[in-house]
C-alpha positions in Angstrom: 0.0 0.0 0.0 1.4 3.4 -1.0 1.7 6.4 1.3 -1.2 8.2 -0.4 -3.4 5.1 -0.2 -2.6 4.8 3.5 -3.5 8.4 4.2 -6.8 8.0 2.3 -7.6 4.8 4.3 -6.8 6.6 7.5 -9.0 9.5 6.6 -11.9 7.2 5.7 -11.5 5.1 8.9 -11.3 8.3 11.0 -14.5 9.7 9.4 -16.4 6.4 10.0 -15.2 6.2 13.6 -16.3 9.8 14.3 -19.7 9.0 12.8 -20.2 5.9 14.9 -19.3 7.8 18.1 -21.7 10.6 17.0 -24.5 8.1 16.4 -23.9 6.6 19.8 -24.1 10.1 21.5 -27.3 10.9 19.5 -29.0 7.7 20.6 -28.1 8.4 24.3 -29.3 12.0 24.1 -32.6 11.0 22.4 -33.2 8.3 25.0 -32.6 10.9 27.8 -35.0 13.3 26.2 -37.7 10.7 25.9 -37.3 9.6 29.5 -37.2 13.1 30.9 -40.5 14.1 29.2 -43.6 14.1 31.4 -45.3 10.7 31.7 -44.0 7.3 30.8 -45.0 4.5 28.4 -47.2 2.8 31.1 -49.2 6.1 31.6 -49.5 6.5 27.9 -50.7 2.9 27.5 -53.4 3.0 30.2 -54.3 6.7 30.2 -56.5 7.8 33.1 -57.1 4.3 34.3 -53.6 3.2 35.7 -53.0 -0.5 36.2 -52.8 -2.0 39.7 -49.4 -2.1 41.5 -48.6 -5.7 40.6 -49.3 -5.2 36.9 -47.3 -2.0 36.8 -44.4 -3.8 38.4 -44.5 -6.5 35.8 -44.5 -3.9 33.0 -41.7 -1.9 34.6 -39.6 -5.1 34.8 -40.3 -5.9 31.1 -39.4 -2.4 30.0 -36.4 -2.2 32.4 -37.9 0.9 34.0 -37.3 -0.6 37.5 -33.5 -0.5 37.0 -31.1 2.5 37.6 -31.0 5.1 34.9 -27.6 4.3 33.6 -28.5 0.6 33.4 -31.6 1.5 31.4 -29.4 3.4 28.9 -27.0 0.5 28.5 -29.8 -2.0 28.0 -31.4 0.2 25.5 -28.1 0.6 23.5 -27.7 -3.1 23.5 -31.2 -3.7 22.2 -30.8 -1.0 19.5 -27.6 -2.6 18.1 -29.1 -6.1 18.3 -32.2 -4.9 16.3 -34.6 -5.0 19.2 -36.2 -1.5 19.0 -39.2 -2.5 21.0 -42.9 -2.6 20.1 -45.5 0.0 19.3 -47.6 0.8 22.3 -50.9 0.8 20.3 -50.4 -1.8 17.5 -47.9 -4.1 19.2 -45.9 -4.3 15.9 -42.1 -4.2 16.1 -40.8 -0.7 15.9 -38.0 -1.8 13.6 -40.5 -3.1 11.0 -42.6 0.0 11.2 -39.6 2.3 10.7 -38.2 0.1 7.9 -41.5 0.1 6.0 -41.8 3.9 6.3 -38.1 4.4 5.4 -38.4 2.3 2.3 -41.3 4.4 1.1 -39.5 7.7 1.8 -36.3 6.4 0.1 -38.2 5.5 -3.1 -39.8 9.0 -3.0 -36.5 10.7 -2.5 -34.6 8.8 -5.2 -37.3 9.4 -7.8 -37.5 13.1 -6.8 -33.7 13.6 -7.0 -33.4 11.9 -10.3 -36.1 13.9 -12.0 -34.9 17.1 -10.4 -31.4 16.6 -11.6 -32.4 15.7 -15.1 -34.7 18.8 -15.4 -32.0 21.2 -14.0 -29.3 19.8 -16.2 -31.5 20.2 -19.2 -32.4 23.8 -18.3 -28.8 24.7 -17.5 -27.7 23.3 -20.9 -30.3 25.2 -22.8 -29.5 28.5 -21.0 -25.8 28.0 -21.5 -25.9 26.9 -25.1 -28.7 29.1 -26.4 -28.3 32.1 -24.1 -28.5 34.5 -27.0 -31.8 33.1 -28.2 -33.6 32.3 -24.9 -34.5 35.2 -22.7 -33.2 35.0 -19.1 -36.5 33.8 -17.8 -35.2 30.5 -16.4 -33.4 32.2 -13.5 -36.5 34.3 -12.7 -38.8 31.2 -12.8 -36.3 29.2 -10.6 -36.1 32.0 -8.1 -39.9 32.3 -7.9 -40.2 28.5 -7.6 -37.7 28.3 -4.8 -39.3 31.3 -3.0 -42.7 29.5 -2.6 -42.8 27.1 0.4 -43.0 23.4 -0.5 -46.3 22.9 1.4 -47.8 25.6 -0.8 -47.0 23.7 -3.9 -48.6 20.7 -2.3 -51.8 22.6 -1.6 -52.0 23.8 -5.1 -51.5 20.3 -6.5 -54.1 19.0 -4.1 -56.6 21.5 -5.3 -55.9 20.5 -8.9 -56.2 16.8 -8.1 -59.5 17.4 -6.2 -60.9 19.4 -9.1 -60.0 16.5 -11.5 -61.4 14.0 -9.0 -58.2 12.1 -8.7 -57.2 9.8 -5.8 -54.7 11.9 -3.8 -54.0 10.0 -0.6 -51.4 7.3 0.0 -50.2 7.9 -3.5 -46.6 8.7 -4.5 -47.4 10.8 -7.5 -48.4 14.1 -5.8 -45.7 14.1 -3.1 -43.3 13.3 -5.9 -44.4 16.2 -8.1 -44.5 18.6 -5.1 -41.0 17.8 -4.0 -39.7 17.9 -7.6 -41.2 21.3 -8.3 -39.8 22.8 -5.1 -36.5 21.1 -5.6 -36.0 22.3 -9.2 -35.9 25.9 -8.2 -33.4 25.4 -5.4 -31.2 22.9 -7.3 -31.2 25.0 -10.5 -30.0 28.1 -8.7 -27.2 26.1 -7.1 -26.3 24.5 -10.5 -26.3 27.9 -12.3 -24.2 29.7 -9.8 -21.7 26.8 -9.8 -21.5 26.9 -13.6 -20.9 30.6 -13.5 -18.1 30.1 -11.1 -16.6 27.3 -13.2 -16.9 29.6 -16.3 -14.5 32.1 -14.7 -11.7 29.5 -14.3 -8.6 29.9 -16.5 -9.0 26.6 -18.3 -12.1 28.0 -20.0 -9.9 30.5 -21.9 -7.9 27.7 -23.4 -11.0 25.9 -24.7 -12.3 29.2 -26.1 -9.0 29.8 -27.9 -9.3 26.3 -29.4 -12.7 27.2 -30.7 -14.7 24.4 -29.0 -18.4 24.5 -29.1 -20.6 25.5 -26.2 -22.0 22.0 -25.8 -18.5 20.5 -25.3 -17.6 23.4 -23.0 -20.7 22.8 -20.9 -19.6 19.2 -20.4 -16.2 20.3 -19.2 -17.8 22.8 -16.8 -20.1 20.0 -15.6 -17.2 17.8 -14.9 -15.6 20.6 -12.9 -18.6 20.9 -10.6 -19.4 17.2 -10.4 -18.3 16.9 -6.7 -20.7 19.8 -5.7 -23.6 18.2 -7.6 -23.1 14.8 -6.0 -22.9 16.4 -2.5 -26.0 18.4 -3.2 -27.9 15.2 -4.3 -26.8 13.3 -1.2 -27.8 16.2 1.0 -31.2 16.4 -0.7 -31.7 12.7 -0.2 -31.3 13.1 3.5 -33.5 16.2 3.6 -36.4 14.5 1.8 -36.2 11.3 4.0 -36.0 13.2 7.3 -37.7 16.5 6.4 -40.6 15.9 4.1 -42.9 15.7 7.1 -45.5 18.3 5.9 -45.7 16.9 2.4 -46.1 13.3 3.4 -48.6 14.2 6.1 -50.6 16.3 3.6 -51.0 13.5 1.2 -51.0 10.7 3.8 -48.0 9.1 2.1 -46.8 6.3 4.3 -43.2 7.5 4.7 -41.1 8.8 7.5 -42.8 12.1 7.6 -46.3 10.7 8.2 -44.9 8.2 10.7 -43.5 11.0 12.7 -46.8 12.9 12.7 -48.8 9.7 13.6 -46.5 8.7 16.4 -46.4 12.2 17.8 -50.1 12.6 17.9 -50.7 9.2 19.5 -47.7 9.7 21.8 -46.3 6.3 20.8 -43.0 6.9 22.4 -41.2 3.7 21.2 -42.1 4.5 17.5 -41.2 8.2 18.0 -37.9 7.3 19.5 -37.2 4.7 16.7 -38.0 7.4 14.1 -35.6 9.8 15.7 -32.8 7.3 15.9 -33.3 6.2 12.3 -33.4 9.7 10.8 -30.5 10.9 12.9 -28.4 7.9 11.8 -29.3 8.5 8.2 -28.4 12.2 8.3 -25.0 11.5 10.0 -24.3 8.7 7.6 -25.1 10.8 4.5 -23.0 13.7 5.8 -20.1 11.4 6.4 -20.6 9.9 2.9 -20.6 13.5 1.4 -17.3 14.3 3.1 -15.7 11.0 1.9 -17.0 11.2 -1.7 -16.1 14.8 -2.0 -12.6 14.2 -0.7 -12.0 11.4 -3.1 -13.3 12.9 -6.3 -12.4 16.6 -5.9 -8.6 17.0 -6.5 -8.5 20.2 -4.5 -10.0 18.6 -1.4 -8.2 15.3 -2.1 -4.8 17.1 -2.1 -5.7 18.8 1.2 -6.5 15.5 2.8 -3.2 14.0 1.7 -1.2 16.8 3.3 
């Protein structure tokens, strides 16, 4: 193994180790917050009619609530890493299965949204760059207007249109997909356009102009220059949709992570809510670590800095 490869491996291992420690700290903090909130799972389960003392003792032993606080944390950490995330208070279903099902739906929604958003933005950027003298600068104005309108407002507009057309809107991926795509196009296009303008000011562009290359070929070269930024933005958007599309998924009753959060919060289903928090936090930490690693490996400027 060469010296450069050894440094890269050390960098990757260090990033992964920091992420694992951060995930562990997040799990502990989330458990502390859940336990310090007023009430407990037994009170939530039985409401205003508390169980008798013997039944309560049995439930406390089953949930490890009768043990010291630090023991509860250690037991919970062990169960989390063994895949035993507990059961829903109301349905009795395993929390891990509930979270996995919602996460799968949100992941599909996020991947489809990011793919279409990227394709549309690349096409618009290519048209504006290649035919800038023939197309009025309306794309930037439209993108700014699209990004300025809240995502939930686009969802409301699409819902009204669907209701007017008497379409089925609930538990369907189409409207959440269109809502997130419309909102994402404005944000992603502005980022892509500003990145292309920055790349266009680099010295290598003068060489290609002097060689008389076409705008289409030059656009591909600029795109290659900003590829690390595009990949980082796509990964960031992936985590944002999975963990942050709460309003959109709740609006259309799409069975993803957003709707799961709203349902568990309203019903005060603490095991599910805690499982949702752990899953989303782990995903965001993992994606941010992946962004750092990928960006460092494919961007020569960051790559050379890492090897110092």
